[in-house]
C-alpha positions as CSV (number, residue, x, y, z in Angstrom):
1,V,0.1,0.0,0.0
2,W,2.9,2.4,0.9
3,M,4.4,1.7,-2.6
4,F,1.3,2.8,-4.1
5,I,1.0,5.9,-2.1
6,L,4.5,6.7,-3.0
7,S,4.0,6.0,-6.7
8,W,1.7,3.9,-8.5
9,S,3.1,4.2,-11.8
10,L,6.5,2.6,-10.5
11,T,4.7,-0.1,-8.5
12,L,2.9,-1.2,-11.4
13,L,6.3,-1.7,-13.4
14,F,7.2,-3.5,-10.6
15,L,4.3,-5.7,-10.2
16,L,5.5,-7.0,-14.0
17,I,7.6,-9.4,-12.2
18,T,4.5,-11.0,-10.4
19,P,3.5,-13.3,-13.5
20,I,7.3,-14.8,-13.5
21,V,7.2,-15.1,-9.3
22,T,3.6,-16.8,-9.7
23,I,5.4,-19.2,-12.0
24,I,8.3,-20.3,-9.6
25,V,6.1,-20.2,-6.6
26,R,3.8,-22.7,-8.4
27,R,6.2,-25.3,-9.6
28,A,8.1,-24.9,-6.3
29,S,5.1,-25.9,-4.7
30,S,4.6,-28.6,-6.9
31,R,7.8,-30.3,-6.3
32,F,7.9,-29.7,-2.6
33,R,4.7,-31.4,-2.4
34,R,5.8,-34.6,-5.0
35,S,8.8,-34.7,-3.0
36,S,7.3,-34.7,0.7
37,E,4.8,-37.3,-0.4
38,K,7.7,-39.6,-1.5
39,I,9.5,-38.8,1.5
40,Q,6.3,-40.2,3.4
41,N,6.2,-43.1,1.4
42,S,10.2,-43.5,1.9
43,M,9.6,-43.5,5.7
44,A,6.8,-45.9,5.3
45,G,9.1,-48.0,3.9
46,I,11.8,-47.8,6.8
47,T,9.3,-48.5,9.1
48,H,8.0,-51.5,7.4
49,A,11.6,-52.8,7.2
50,T,12.2,-52.1,10.7
51,K,9.4,-53.8,12.0
52,E,9.3,-56.6,9.9
53,A,13.2,-57.2,10.8
54,A,12.2,-56.8,14.7
55,Q,8.9,-59.3,14.2
56,G,11.1,-61.8,12.3
57,Q,14.4,-61.8,14.6
58,R,14.2,-65.4,15.0
59,V,14.1,-66.5,11.5
60,I,16.8,-64.1,10.6
61,K,19.0,-65.3,13.1
62,A,17.9,-69.4,12.4
63,Y,18.8,-68.5,8.8
64,N,21.6,-66.1,9.3
65,G,19.8,-63.6,7.0
66,F,21.7,-60.6,8.4
67,A,23.0,-59.6,4.9
68,E,19.6,-59.7,3.4
69,E,18.3,-57.5,6.0
70,E,20.7,-54.9,6.1
71,L,20.2,-54.7,2.6
72,A,16.5,-54.2,2.4
73,F,17.2,-51.6,4.8
74,E,20.0,-49.8,3.0
75,A,17.2,-50.0,-0.1
76,V,14.5,-48.0,1.6
77,N,16.9,-45.6,3.7
78,Q,18.7,-44.6,0.4
79,S,15.4,-43.9,-1.1
80,N,14.4,-41.6,1.5
81,R,17.9,-39.7,1.1
82,R,17.5,-39.5,-2.7
83,Q,13.6,-37.5,-2.1
84,S,15.0,-35.6,0.8
85,M,18.2,-34.4,-1.3
86,R,15.5,-33.4,-4.0
87,K,13.6,-31.7,-1.8
88,V,16.7,-29.6,-0.4
89,A,17.8,-29.0,-3.8
90,V,14.5,-27.4,-4.8
91,A,14.7,-25.2,-1.5
92,A,18.2,-24.2,-2.3
93,V,16.8,-23.2,-6.0
94,S,13.5,-21.7,-5.4
95,V,14.6,-19.0,-2.8
96,P,17.4,-17.5,-4.6
97,L,15.4,-17.7,-7.7
98,L,12.8,-15.3,-6.3
99,L,15.3,-12.9,-4.8
100,L,16.8,-12.7,-8.4
101,I,13.7,-12.0,-9.8
102,A,12.7,-9.2,-7.2
103,G,16.2,-7.8,-7.9
104,T,15.8,-7.9,-11.5
105,G,12.5,-5.7,-11.0
106,V,14.7,-3.1,-8.5
107,S,17.3,-3.3,-10.7
108,G,15.0,-2.0,-14.1
109,I,13.8,0.9,-11.5
110,I,16.8,2.0,-10.8
111,Y,17.8,1.9,-14.5
112,L,14.8,3.7,-15.6
113,A,15.7,6.5,-13.1
114,L,19.3,6.5,-14.1
115,S,18.1,7.4,-17.5
116,D,16.1,10.1,-16.3
117,T,12.7,8.4,-17.4
118,I,10.9,8.5,-14.3
119,V,12.1,11.5,-13.5
120,A,8.6,13.4,-14.4
121,F,6.8,11.0,-12.1
122,V,8.5,11.2,-9.0
123,T,10.6,13.4,-7.0
124,P,14.5,12.2,-5.9
125,G,13.2,11.9,-2.3
126,T,10.2,9.8,-3.2
127,F,12.5,7.8,-5.3
128,V,14.7,7.3,-2.6
129,S,11.8,6.3,0.1
130,Y,10.3,4.2,-2.7
131,I,13.7,1.8,-3.3
132,G,14.3,1.4,0.9
133,T,10.5,0.1,0.7
134,I,11.1,-2.5,-2.1
135,L,14.4,-3.3,0.3
136,L,12.5,-3.8,3.1
137,L,10.4,-6.3,1.4
138,M,13.2,-8.9,0.1
139,S,13.5,-10.3,3.8
140,P,10.0,-11.2,4.2
141,I,9.6,-12.7,0.5
142,K,12.9,-14.8,1.4
143,R,10.9,-16.2,4.5
144,L,7.6,-16.6,2.8
145,A,9.6,-18.8,0.2
146,R,10.9,-20.9,3.1
147,V,7.5,-21.2,4.7
148,N,6.0,-22.7,1.6
149,E,8.5,-25.3,1.9
150,Y,6.9,-26.3,5.6
151,V,3.6,-25.7,4.4
152,Q,3.6,-28.4,1.1
153,A,5.5,-31.0,3.4
154,G,2.3,-30.2,5.9
155,I,-0.4,-30.5,3.2
156,A,1.5,-34.0,1.9
157,A,1.6,-35.3,5.2
158,A,-2.2,-34.4,5.7
159,T,-3.0,-35.9,2.6
160,T,-2.4,-39.2,3.9
161,V,-4.6,-38.6,7.0
162,F,-7.6,-37.0,5.3
163,Q,-7.5,-40.0,2.7
164,L,-8.1,-42.1,5.8
165,L,-10.8,-40.1,7.1
166,D,-12.6,-39.7,3.7
167,E,-12.9,-43.8,3.8
168,K,-16.5,-44.3,3.9
169,P,-17.2,-46.0,6.8
170,E,-19.1,-49.3,7.1
171,Q,-22.6,-49.5,6.6
172,R,-23.5,-51.1,9.9
173,V,-27.6,-50.3,9.5
174,R,-28.5,-50.8,5.8
175,A,-31.3,-49.5,4.3
176,G,-34.6,-51.4,5.3
177,S,-32.7,-53.8,7.3
178,S,-33.9,-55.2,10.6
179,Q,-31.9,-55.1,13.8
180,S,-34.3,-56.9,16.2
181,V,-35.1,-60.4,14.0
182,P,-34.1,-63.3,16.0
183,I,-32.0,-65.5,14.1
184,D,-32.6,-69.2,14.1
185,G,-29.3,-69.9,12.3
186,H,-30.5,-71.4,8.9
187,I,-27.7,-70.5,6.2
188,E,-28.2,-71.0,2.7
189,F,-25.6,-70.2,0.0
190,R,-27.5,-70.1,-3.5
191,D,-24.9,-69.9,-6.8
192,V,-22.9,-67.4,-5.0
193,V,-20.1,-65.8,-7.1
194,F,-17.6,-63.5,-5.8
195,R,-14.3,-61.6,-6.8
196,Y,-12.3,-59.8,-4.8
197,S,-11.7,-57.0,-7.4
198,S,-12.6,-57.0,-11.2
199,G,-10.5,-58.5,-13.4
200,E,-9.4,-61.4,-10.9
201,D,-10.6,-65.1,-10.9
202,C,-13.5,-65.9,-9.0
203,A,-12.9,-67.0,-5.5
204,L,-16.5,-68.6,-5.5
205,A,-17.7,-69.6,-8.7
206,G,-21.7,-71.0,-8.2
207,V,-21.2,-72.2,-4.7
208,S,-24.3,-73.7,-3.1
209,F,-24.6,-75.4,0.5
210,E,-27.2,-75.5,3.3
211,V,-26.3,-75.5,7.1
212,R,-29.4,-76.0,9.4
213,P,-30.1,-75.2,13.3
214,G,-28.0,-78.1,15.1
215,Q,-26.6,-79.5,11.9
216,T,-22.6,-79.0,11.8
217,V,-21.2,-78.8,8.0
218,A,-17.8,-78.9,7.1
219,L,-15.9,-77.5,3.9
220,V,-12.5,-78.9,2.9
221,G,-10.1,-78.6,0.3
222,D,-7.1,-76.8,-0.8
223,S,-5.7,-73.7,0.5
224,G,-7.4,-70.8,-1.6
225,S,-10.0,-72.6,-2.8
226,G,-12.8,-70.3,-1.4
227,K,-13.5,-72.0,2.2
228,S,-12.5,-68.9,4.1
229,T,-13.9,-66.7,1.3
230,A,-17.3,-68.1,2.1
231,A,-17.1,-67.7,5.9
232,S,-16.0,-64.0,5.2
233,L,-19.2,-63.2,3.2
234,L,-21.3,-64.7,5.7
235,L,-19.6,-62.4,8.4
236,G,-20.3,-59.2,5.9
237,F,-16.8,-58.5,5.4
238,Y,-17.2,-58.5,1.8
239,R,-19.8,-57.1,-0.6
240,G,-20.7,-57.3,-4.2
241,F,-21.5,-61.0,-4.7
242,E,-23.5,-62.5,-6.8
243,G,-26.6,-65.2,-6.2
244,Q,-27.7,-65.1,-2.5
245,I,-26.6,-66.0,1.0
246,L,-29.7,-66.5,3.1
247,I,-30.2,-66.4,6.8
248,D,-33.6,-67.9,7.9
249,G,-34.8,-67.7,4.3
250,R,-34.2,-63.8,4.2
251,P,-31.6,-62.5,2.5
252,I,-28.8,-61.7,4.1
253,D,-28.8,-57.5,3.5
254,D,-32.0,-57.8,5.3
255,Y,-30.2,-57.9,8.2
256,S,-27.9,-55.2,10.1
257,L,-24.6,-56.0,10.2
258,Q,-24.7,-55.3,13.7
259,A,-27.5,-57.8,14.6
260,L,-26.3,-60.6,11.8
261,R,-22.8,-60.4,13.9
262,A,-24.0,-60.6,17.4
263,Q,-25.4,-64.1,16.5
264,I,-22.4,-65.6,15.0
265,S,-19.3,-66.8,16.8
266,W,-16.2,-67.1,14.6
267,V,-12.9,-68.1,15.0
268,S,-10.3,-66.9,12.7
269,Q,-7.4,-68.6,11.0
270,E,-5.0,-66.6,13.0
271,P,-6.5,-65.6,15.9
272,I,-6.1,-62.1,17.5
273,L,-5.8,-61.5,20.6
274,F,-5.3,-58.1,22.3
275,D,-3.1,-57.1,25.3
276,G,-4.9,-57.3,28.2
277,S,-5.5,-60.4,30.5
278,I,-6.6,-64.0,29.5
279,K,-9.9,-63.6,31.0
280,Q,-10.3,-60.1,29.5
281,N,-9.7,-61.5,25.8
282,V,-12.3,-64.3,26.7
283,T,-14.7,-62.3,27.7
284,Y,-14.2,-59.8,24.5
285,G,-17.8,-58.1,23.9
286,Q,-19.6,-60.1,26.2
287,Y,-18.5,-58.6,29.6
288,D,-22.0,-59.8,30.6
289,Q,-21.3,-63.4,30.9
290,S,-21.6,-65.3,34.7
291,S,-18.7,-66.0,35.9
292,G,-19.7,-69.7,36.4
293,E,-20.3,-70.5,32.6
294,L,-16.7,-68.6,31.9
295,E,-14.9,-70.9,34.5
296,K,-16.7,-74.0,32.8
297,I,-15.6,-73.1,29.2
298,L,-12.3,-72.2,30.7
299,Q,-11.9,-75.8,32.1
300,E,-13.3,-77.6,28.9
301,I,-11.0,-75.9,26.4
302,E,-7.9,-76.1,28.9
303,V,-7.5,-72.1,28.9
304,D,-7.9,-72.4,32.9
305,K,-4.2,-73.8,32.9
306,L,-2.7,-71.0,30.9
307,I,-4.2,-68.3,33.7
308,S,-1.8,-67.5,36.4
309,D,-2.3,-66.0,39.9
310,D,-2.1,-62.3,38.7
311,D,-3.6,-63.4,35.0
312,K,-0.8,-61.1,33.7
313,S,-1.3,-59.4,30.0
314,V,-0.7,-61.6,26.9
315,G,1.4,-59.4,25.1
316,E,0.9,-57.1,21.7
317,L,-1.6,-59.8,19.9
318,G,-0.9,-62.3,22.3
319,N,2.9,-63.1,21.7
320,R,3.4,-64.6,24.9
321,L,1.4,-67.1,23.9
322,S,2.2,-70.0,21.9
323,G,0.0,-70.7,18.7
324,G,-2.1,-73.2,20.1
325,Q,-2.5,-71.5,23.4
326,R,-4.1,-68.1,21.7
327,Q,-6.1,-70.7,19.4
328,R,-7.5,-72.2,22.6
329,V,-7.9,-68.8,23.9
330,A,-9.7,-67.7,20.8
331,I,-12.0,-70.6,20.8
332,A,-13.1,-69.9,24.5
333,R,-14.2,-66.7,23.1
334,A,-16.2,-68.2,20.5
335,L,-17.8,-70.7,22.7
336,L,-18.8,-68.1,25.4
337,R,-20.8,-66.4,22.7
338,K,-24.4,-67.7,22.8
339,G,-24.9,-66.8,19.0
340,S,-27.3,-69.2,16.6
341,I,-24.0,-69.4,14.1
342,L,-20.7,-71.0,15.0
343,V,-17.7,-70.8,12.5
344,M,-14.4,-71.6,12.9
345,D,-11.8,-71.2,10.3
346,E,-8.8,-73.9,10.8
347,A,-9.4,-73.0,14.4
348,T,-7.4,-76.0,15.6
349,S,-4.4,-76.1,13.2
350,A,-2.2,-75.1,15.7
351,L,-3.0,-77.7,18.4
352,D,-2.1,-81.1,19.5
353,L,-4.6,-84.4,18.6
354,L,-5.4,-84.5,22.0
355,S,-6.2,-80.6,22.2
356,E,-7.8,-80.6,19.5
357,E,-10.3,-83.8,20.4
358,R,-11.1,-82.2,23.6
359,V,-11.9,-79.1,21.6
360,R,-14.3,-80.9,18.8
361,E,-15.9,-82.4,22.1
362,A,-16.7,-79.0,23.8
363,I,-18.3,-78.0,20.3
364,I,-20.3,-81.2,20.0
365,R,-21.8,-80.7,23.8
366,R,-22.2,-77.0,23.3
367,A,-23.4,-76.1,19.7
368,Q,-26.2,-78.7,19.6
369,H,-28.7,-75.9,18.7
370,Q,-26.3,-74.2,16.8
371,S,-25.3,-74.1,12.9
372,V,-21.8,-75.1,12.8
373,L,-19.8,-74.2,9.8
374,L,-16.4,-75.7,10.3
375,I,-13.3,-75.0,8.0
376,A,-10.4,-77.3,8.5
377,H,-8.0,-79.7,6.7
378,R,-7.6,-82.5,9.6
379,L,-10.2,-85.0,9.0
380,G,-10.3,-86.1,12.6
381,F,-11.6,-82.7,13.7
382,I,-14.8,-82.8,11.3
383,A,-15.6,-86.7,11.8
384,H,-18.8,-85.9,13.3
385,A,-19.7,-83.3,10.6
386,D,-23.5,-84.3,8.9
387,M,-21.9,-82.8,5.9
388,I,-18.8,-82.2,4.2
389,H,-18.0,-80.1,0.8
390,V,-15.2,-80.4,-0.7
391,F,-14.0,-76.9,-2.4
392,S,-11.5,-76.7,-5.5
393,G,-10.8,-73.3,-7.5
394,G,-13.6,-71.6,-5.8
395,K,-16.5,-74.3,-6.8
396,I,-17.7,-77.4,-4.5
397,I,-16.7,-80.4,-6.5
398,E,-17.8,-83.0,-3.9
399,S,-20.5,-83.4,-1.3
400,G,-21.3,-86.1,1.3
């Protein structure tokens, strides 16, 4: 404003450099943002490599894989260094370039003054005051140019956060769904076709089977043949399938996910435990269960033997327990839940034969009125099943 007050004509001449400055700032901002995004990705790579090495340290020691891990860490670290150097290079060029352009504008005005071109427009005193004002602007211009670097880095970092925040939440209550209808557990798959993404082969290709209340149905077959996918669709983890999945004769979409999952007890292939005590993990999401019922289940699955007097924490993801112990805790958690459907996906793969037999007996006792869906490779665990379906390539090739 003061420059316009002193001389609007000189100010207009000085502003001729504005388009060039704008172009430089925009290009520098674009490069800052791209470099910052790549730095964020490379930092994620460093974190991943470090976490993987820490979690797999026993395998690294057993197979003497130190050299491979060093090379992997060196690769991601060098990637981060390259991106950081590119960002530094842009910062080192952009600020001096802006000052050079501004200095060129000042030089042009001084040249016009020396050639007596602007004498008619301003007095010598006004001209000196004007030049002083321009020189005072140089330091703020330099600081603003450096601030732009941090602003663009912040925008790049915030982009990842906003991408997560913009993810559509799971529609727990679907339009027209019922939240209070009791579920008996009659499951029907009718010609179900499902792909994880367009262009991929069918994970399920026309699968049809039925599980009635009080009935136990087993799904067997090669790894990747679609058994776990069927269980995931039943739990509503994936959408967009063709065909029909019916619960008590009604399409699965007629139920809210909350009401549906409240009636399903599920044990996954890799049981997830939370950093808390064993009892806290067994009663997870069902804290209203009686202590007597809890103790019975802990004894039947032999989880009570794992509980010490102070019932210490199981650690992150249950890493203080063995694979078989984690599975027993997860099985106890599923049996404690009094749902109408029980789904066990390779739930005993880490158990010894005696423990597996005790689990099988507990399931037979406690699931007499439930619809039980067992996914397993060991035939001994599913010997009591009323029906066995053999999966291959996303299809049921044999039943009996």
